[in-house]
C-alpha positions as CSV (number, residue, x, y, z in Angstrom):
1,M,73.7,-38.2,130.9
2,K,74.6,-40.5,128.1
3,K,72.4,-43.6,128.0
4,T,74.2,-46.9,127.2
5,V,72.6,-50.1,125.9
6,R,74.3,-53.5,126.5
7,F,73.6,-56.7,124.6
8,F,75.4,-59.9,123.5
9,K,75.9,-60.9,119.9
10,G,77.6,-64.3,119.4
11,G,79.4,-64.0,122.7
12,L,80.7,-60.5,122.0
13,L,79.6,-57.6,124.3
14,V,78.6,-54.6,122.2
15,L,78.2,-51.1,123.7
16,L,76.1,-48.6,121.8
17,G,76.1,-45.0,122.9
18,T,73.8,-42.4,121.5
19,A,76.8,-40.3,120.5
20,T,78.2,-43.1,118.3
21,L,75.0,-43.4,116.2
22,T,76.1,-40.3,114.3
23,S,78.7,-42.4,112.5
24,C,75.8,-44.2,110.7
25,F,75.7,-41.1,108.5
26,N,78.1,-40.8,105.6
27,K,81.2,-38.6,105.8
28,K,79.6,-35.9,103.6
29,G,76.6,-35.6,106.0
30,G,73.1,-36.6,105.3
31,Y,71.7,-40.1,104.9
32,P,73.9,-43.1,103.8
33,T,74.1,-44.0,100.1
34,S,75.6,-46.9,98.2
35,E,78.8,-44.9,97.6
36,H,78.9,-43.5,101.1
37,P,77.4,-46.1,103.5
38,G,78.8,-44.6,106.7
39,Q,80.8,-46.5,109.3
40,M,77.9,-48.3,111.0
41,S,74.8,-50.1,110.1
42,T,71.6,-48.0,110.3
43,A,69.7,-51.2,111.1
44,T,71.9,-52.5,114.0
45,G,74.5,-49.9,114.8
46,L,77.2,-52.5,114.3
47,T,80.4,-51.3,112.9
48,Y,81.3,-52.1,109.3
49,N,84.7,-53.5,108.3
50,D,85.6,-54.5,111.9
51,E,87.9,-57.4,111.0
52,D,89.0,-57.9,114.5
53,N,85.5,-58.8,115.6
54,N,84.5,-60.6,112.3
55,G,82.4,-57.6,111.3
56,F,80.4,-57.2,108.1
57,M,82.6,-56.0,105.2
58,V,81.4,-53.1,103.1
59,N,83.7,-52.7,100.1
60,P,84.4,-49.3,98.6
61,Y,82.1,-48.5,95.7
62,A,82.2,-45.6,93.2
63,G,79.5,-46.8,90.8
64,Q,79.6,-49.4,88.1
65,P,83.1,-49.5,86.5
66,D,83.4,-48.5,82.8
67,G,83.4,-51.5,80.5
68,P,85.6,-51.6,77.4
69,N,83.8,-50.3,74.3
70,L,80.5,-49.6,76.1
71,V,78.4,-46.4,75.9
72,Y,75.6,-45.5,78.3
73,I,72.1,-45.7,77.0
74,E,69.7,-43.8,79.3
75,G,66.4,-45.6,79.5
76,G,62.8,-44.4,79.2
77,R,59.6,-44.7,77.2
78,M,59.6,-45.6,73.6
79,V,57.2,-46.9,70.8
80,L,58.4,-50.2,69.5
81,G,57.5,-51.0,65.9
82,S,58.3,-49.9,62.4
83,F,57.5,-46.4,61.1
84,E,58.3,-47.5,57.6
85,E,55.6,-48.5,55.1
86,E,54.9,-52.2,55.7
87,I,56.0,-53.4,52.3
88,M,56.5,-57.0,53.4
89,T,53.0,-57.2,54.9
90,Y,54.4,-59.4,57.7
91,R,52.5,-57.4,60.4
92,D,55.0,-58.6,63.0
93,N,56.2,-55.1,64.1
94,L,53.1,-53.4,65.2
95,E,53.5,-50.3,67.3
96,R,53.4,-50.6,71.1
97,T,54.5,-48.3,73.9
98,V,57.0,-49.8,76.4
99,S,59.7,-48.6,78.8
100,V,63.3,-49.8,78.8
101,A,65.7,-49.5,81.7
102,S,69.0,-47.8,81.3
103,F,71.8,-50.1,80.0
104,Y,75.1,-50.1,78.2
105,M,75.8,-51.2,74.6
106,D,78.9,-51.6,72.5
107,E,79.6,-48.5,70.5
108,T,80.6,-50.7,67.6
109,E,80.0,-54.1,66.2
110,V,82.3,-56.8,67.4
111,A,85.2,-56.9,64.9
112,N,87.4,-59.6,63.4
113,I,90.3,-58.6,65.7
114,H,88.1,-59.0,68.7
115,W,87.1,-62.5,67.5
116,L,90.7,-63.5,66.7
117,E,91.7,-62.4,70.3
118,Y,88.9,-64.7,71.6
119,L,90.2,-67.6,69.5
120,H,93.7,-67.0,70.7
121,Y,92.8,-67.3,74.3
122,L,90.7,-70.4,73.7
123,N,93.6,-71.9,71.9
124,V,96.1,-71.4,74.7
125,S,93.7,-72.3,77.5
126,D,93.2,-75.7,79.1
127,S,89.8,-76.0,77.3
128,P,89.3,-79.0,75.1
129,R,90.2,-78.5,71.4
130,S,86.5,-78.9,70.6
131,V,85.7,-75.6,72.3
132,Y,88.2,-73.7,70.1
133,E,86.8,-75.5,67.0
134,A,83.2,-74.6,68.0
135,A,84.2,-71.0,68.1
136,L,85.5,-70.8,64.6
137,P,83.4,-68.6,62.3
138,D,82.0,-70.2,59.2
139,T,84.0,-68.5,56.5
140,T,82.1,-70.4,53.8
141,V,79.2,-68.0,54.2
142,W,81.0,-65.9,51.6
143,E,80.8,-68.7,49.0
144,G,78.6,-68.3,46.0
145,K,78.2,-70.8,43.1
146,L,77.7,-67.9,40.7
147,A,80.0,-65.3,42.4
148,F,83.7,-65.0,42.8
149,N,83.9,-64.3,46.5
150,D,86.9,-66.6,47.1
151,P,89.1,-63.8,48.5
152,Y,86.6,-63.2,51.3
153,V,86.4,-66.9,52.1
154,D,90.2,-67.1,52.5
155,H,91.0,-63.7,53.9
156,Y,88.1,-61.8,55.5
157,L,88.6,-63.1,59.0
158,R,92.4,-63.2,59.3
159,Y,94.0,-60.8,56.9
160,P,95.2,-57.7,58.8
161,G,93.5,-55.3,56.5
162,F,90.1,-56.6,57.7
163,R,90.9,-56.3,61.4
164,Y,88.4,-53.7,62.2
165,F,85.6,-54.9,60.0
166,P,82.7,-56.7,61.7
167,V,83.0,-60.4,62.3
168,V,80.5,-62.4,60.3
169,G,79.7,-66.1,60.0
170,V,79.0,-66.4,63.7
171,S,75.8,-67.9,65.0
172,W,73.6,-66.7,67.8
173,V,75.0,-69.5,70.0
174,Q,78.6,-68.5,69.2
175,A,77.8,-64.8,69.9
176,N,76.5,-65.8,73.4
177,D,79.6,-67.9,74.1
178,Y,81.8,-65.0,73.1
179,S,79.9,-62.7,75.5
180,S,80.4,-65.2,78.4
181,W,84.1,-65.4,77.7
182,R,84.4,-61.6,77.4
183,T,82.7,-61.1,80.8
184,R,85.3,-63.3,82.5
185,A,88.2,-61.8,80.6
186,V,87.2,-58.2,81.5
187,N,86.5,-59.0,85.1
188,I,89.7,-60.9,85.7
189,Q,91.6,-57.8,84.3
190,L,89.6,-55.5,86.5
191,A,90.4,-57.6,89.6
192,E,94.1,-57.5,88.7
193,N,94.0,-53.8,88.2
194,A,92.4,-53.3,91.6
195,G,95.2,-55.3,93.2
196,E,92.8,-57.9,94.6
197,D,93.7,-61.5,94.9
198,Y,90.5,-63.5,94.2
199,A,90.6,-67.3,94.4
200,E,89.5,-68.8,91.1
201,T,88.2,-72.0,92.6
202,D,84.6,-71.5,91.4
203,G,85.4,-69.2,88.5
204,R,83.4,-66.3,90.0
205,I,84.6,-62.9,91.2
206,P,82.0,-61.7,93.7
207,L,79.8,-58.8,92.5
208,E,79.8,-57.7,96.1
209,S,83.5,-56.7,95.6
210,G,82.2,-53.6,93.6
211,I,85.1,-53.9,91.2
212,V,83.7,-56.2,88.6
213,L,81.0,-55.8,85.9
214,P,77.7,-57.6,85.2
215,N,77.6,-59.9,82.3
216,Y,78.2,-58.9,78.7
217,R,75.3,-60.3,76.7
218,L,73.3,-59.8,73.5
219,P,70.9,-56.9,73.8
220,T,67.2,-57.7,74.0
221,E,65.2,-56.7,70.9
222,A,63.6,-53.8,72.8
223,E,67.0,-52.6,74.0
224,W,68.5,-52.7,70.5
225,E,65.5,-50.9,68.9
226,Y,65.5,-48.3,71.7
227,A,69.2,-47.6,71.3
228,A,68.9,-47.5,67.5
229,Q,66.1,-45.0,67.5
230,A,68.1,-42.7,69.8
231,L,65.2,-40.4,70.4
232,I,67.2,-38.5,73.0
233,G,68.2,-36.4,70.0
234,T,64.6,-35.3,69.3
235,Q,63.6,-33.9,72.7
236,W,62.3,-30.4,73.0
237,L,61.7,-28.8,76.5
238,D,60.0,-31.2,78.9
239,E,59.3,-34.7,77.7
240,N,58.3,-33.4,74.3
241,Q,59.7,-35.2,71.3
242,T,59.3,-33.2,68.1
243,H,59.2,-36.2,65.8
244,Q,59.8,-40.0,65.4
245,R,62.5,-41.4,63.2
246,V,62.3,-43.8,60.3
247,Y,66.0,-44.4,60.6
248,P,68.5,-43.9,63.4
249,W,68.9,-40.3,62.2
250,D,66.5,-37.5,61.4
251,G,64.5,-37.2,58.2
252,H,63.5,-39.6,55.5
253,A,66.8,-39.2,53.5
254,L,69.7,-41.6,53.5
255,R,72.4,-38.9,52.7
256,N,74.2,-36.6,55.1
257,P,72.7,-33.1,54.8
258,Y,75.5,-31.3,56.7
259,G,79.1,-30.1,56.3
260,K,81.9,-31.6,54.3
261,E,80.2,-35.0,54.1
262,M,77.0,-33.5,52.6
263,G,75.5,-35.8,50.0
264,Y,77.3,-39.0,51.3
265,F,75.3,-41.9,52.5
266,L,74.9,-42.3,56.3
267,A,75.1,-46.1,56.3
268,N,76.5,-49.0,54.3
269,F,73.7,-50.7,52.4
270,K,72.6,-51.9,49.0
271,R,71.2,-49.0,47.0
272,G,69.4,-51.1,44.5
273,R,69.6,-54.2,42.3
274,G,73.3,-54.8,41.6
275,D,74.4,-51.5,43.1
276,Y,76.4,-52.0,46.3
277,A,78.5,-48.8,46.4
278,G,78.1,-46.6,43.4
279,I,80.6,-46.0,40.5
280,A,84.4,-46.0,40.7
281,G,85.9,-42.7,41.6
282,K,82.9,-41.8,43.7
283,L,82.0,-44.9,45.7
284,N,79.3,-43.3,47.7
285,D,79.0,-45.5,50.8
286,G,82.6,-46.6,50.3
287,A,82.0,-50.4,50.5
288,L,80.9,-53.2,48.3
289,I,80.8,-55.5,51.3
290,T,81.2,-54.6,55.0
291,S,83.1,-51.6,56.1
292,Y,85.2,-50.2,58.9
293,I,83.3,-50.3,62.2
294,Y,83.7,-46.6,62.8
295,E,83.1,-45.7,59.1
296,N,79.8,-43.7,59.4
297,P,78.6,-41.0,61.8
298,P,77.3,-42.4,65.1
299,N,73.7,-41.9,66.2
300,D,72.7,-39.7,69.2
301,F,73.7,-42.4,71.7
302,G,77.1,-42.7,70.1
303,L,76.5,-46.0,68.3
304,Y,78.3,-46.6,65.1
305,N,76.7,-48.6,62.2
306,I,73.6,-49.4,64.2
307,A,72.0,-49.3,60.7
308,G,73.7,-51.0,57.8
309,N,77.1,-52.7,57.6
310,V,75.9,-55.9,59.3
311,S,72.6,-56.9,60.8
312,E,72.9,-57.9,64.5
313,W,71.7,-60.7,66.6
314,V,69.5,-60.0,69.7
315,Q,68.4,-62.2,72.5
316,D,64.8,-62.7,71.6
317,T,63.1,-65.8,70.3
318,Y,61.1,-64.9,67.3
319,R,57.3,-64.9,67.2
320,P,55.2,-62.8,64.8
321,L,53.0,-61.5,67.6
322,S,55.5,-60.8,70.3
323,F,54.6,-57.2,70.5
324,Q,51.1,-58.1,71.5
325,T,52.0,-60.5,74.4
326,F,55.1,-59.4,76.2
327,D,55.4,-57.0,79.2
328,D,55.5,-53.3,78.6
329,L,58.5,-52.9,81.0
330,N,61.8,-54.3,79.8
331,P,60.1,-56.7,77.3
332,I,61.7,-59.8,76.0
333,R,60.6,-63.1,74.5
334,R,62.8,-65.9,75.9
335,D,60.9,-68.9,74.5
336,G,57.5,-70.0,73.3
337,F,55.5,-68.9,76.4
338,L,51.9,-68.1,75.4
339,D,52.8,-68.8,71.8
340,D,54.0,-72.3,71.6
341,E,56.0,-73.6,68.6
342,S,53.4,-76.2,68.1
343,D,51.1,-73.4,66.9
344,Y,53.2,-73.2,63.7
345,H,53.4,-75.7,60.9
346,N,57.1,-76.2,61.0
347,A,58.8,-77.3,57.8
348,K,62.1,-78.0,59.5
349,K,60.6,-80.5,62.1
350,D,57.7,-81.7,60.0
351,P,58.8,-82.0,56.3
352,G,55.2,-82.6,55.2
353,S,54.0,-79.3,56.5
354,Y,54.3,-75.9,54.8
355,T,56.0,-72.5,54.9
356,S,56.9,-71.8,58.5
357,L,60.4,-72.1,60.0
358,I,59.3,-70.7,63.3
359,D,60.2,-72.6,66.5
360,D,61.9,-72.1,69.8
361,D,65.3,-72.0,68.0
362,S,64.3,-69.0,65.9
363,R,66.2,-65.9,67.0
364,V,65.6,-62.3,66.0
365,Y,68.2,-60.2,64.2
366,K,67.8,-56.5,63.6
367,G,69.1,-53.7,61.3
368,G,70.0,-53.7,57.7
369,S,73.3,-55.0,56.3
370,W,75.6,-54.2,53.4
371,K,73.5,-56.6,51.3
372,D,70.1,-55.1,52.2
373,V,68.0,-52.3,50.8
374,A,67.2,-49.3,53.0
375,Y,63.9,-50.7,54.2
376,W,65.7,-53.0,56.6
377,M,67.6,-50.2,58.3
378,S,64.5,-48.9,60.0
379,P,65.0,-50.0,63.7
380,G,61.5,-51.5,63.9
381,T,62.0,-54.1,61.2
382,R,62.8,-57.6,62.3
383,R,63.8,-60.9,60.8
384,Y,64.9,-64.3,62.2
385,L,67.2,-67.2,61.7
386,D,67.9,-70.4,63.5
387,K,70.2,-69.9,66.4
388,D,72.9,-72.2,64.9
389,S,72.8,-70.4,61.5
390,A,75.4,-68.0,60.2
391,T,75.6,-65.7,57.2
392,A,77.9,-63.1,55.7
393,T,75.4,-60.3,56.6
394,V,74.8,-60.9,60.4
395,G,77.2,-59.9,63.2
396,F,76.5,-58.6,66.7
397,R,77.4,-56.2,69.4
398,C,77.1,-56.7,73.2
399,A,75.1,-55.0,75.9
400,M,75.1,-54.9,79.7
401,I,72.7,-53.9,82.4
402,R,73.3,-50.8,84.4
403,A,73.4,-52.3,87.9
404,G,72.1,-50.5,90.9
405,S,69.9,-48.2,88.9
406,N,66.1,-47.8,89.1
407,Y,65.7,-46.1,85.7
């Protein structure tokens, strides 16, 4: 005989029969999952999506949606730090083993056309004019008192021929503002594509909907370095890595050893004093300044120009001894915790002091640029600038968490 349990919930009589409990399992059989939660709660037996009785709504979910320009970076263990000879003797990139959770990263640097799109929507929005003006890149970063770089000052950002070259002259603060705008723009489009009508009263499309993405943001220093090393390409059998990497590719050489591109450089960098590209007729890395964002072969995670072209902003506040103090799981330095800026004689805030520019506004940037020698293309090397500074050699790419993942 079937046993029936009666109880009241908010004035509503609910009948639970033992036969109905099977609907707690998903349609494919087995235990419920995020993608197949079943028709009833395994905790209460109450029916999901019962609108007539004001039931709990469980939206369809098929995994995190694909974000424009993002590639998946599977997480794991890594050794942070430089494997290059410490020629600068900074000792700020000592080796340390950490683990980094899976995430997503832009396969390319953010390009001029992407920034012009951003400026367009700021210009036509209801935002104050000051918001648009604050987003303008500093094109004067190309100026040089003893160099004729005037064409880049006037044309690099807006001339169509430079559309898919990396945007430069943007500060850390501007890069973060762009990431916030991009998140909103992408999620509104995803909501429209899904046919959903979300009220924009608070500017938030609920994550519970299952159709929107987490925030675009700058990668952490550990994420950036992990993605640049791309040691997934060095694995042999079970958890064995045959070698580390000095650069985002195998070997100590800077030239492609394979195929039709044999002998050509694998990145856009400065070969030596006064030598940015080689001689006419055989321009070896093909660029005196920045280059096309897809110009060189991607690394084993599918990331283009992760070494060379432009250096890239990351989230972290700079401290020389970060590697010794932060967590070994998803490490990041957000501020001066355990290493206060008062520990540094700061020439910017105390003109009578000496040498150091380190404070809580100092942000890390990674990777070599078109104007750097090969040393800086090693993923472990690190430098810093004030978060409001901009140069012709620093750009950025965005990252995003992989939500709902435990690795």
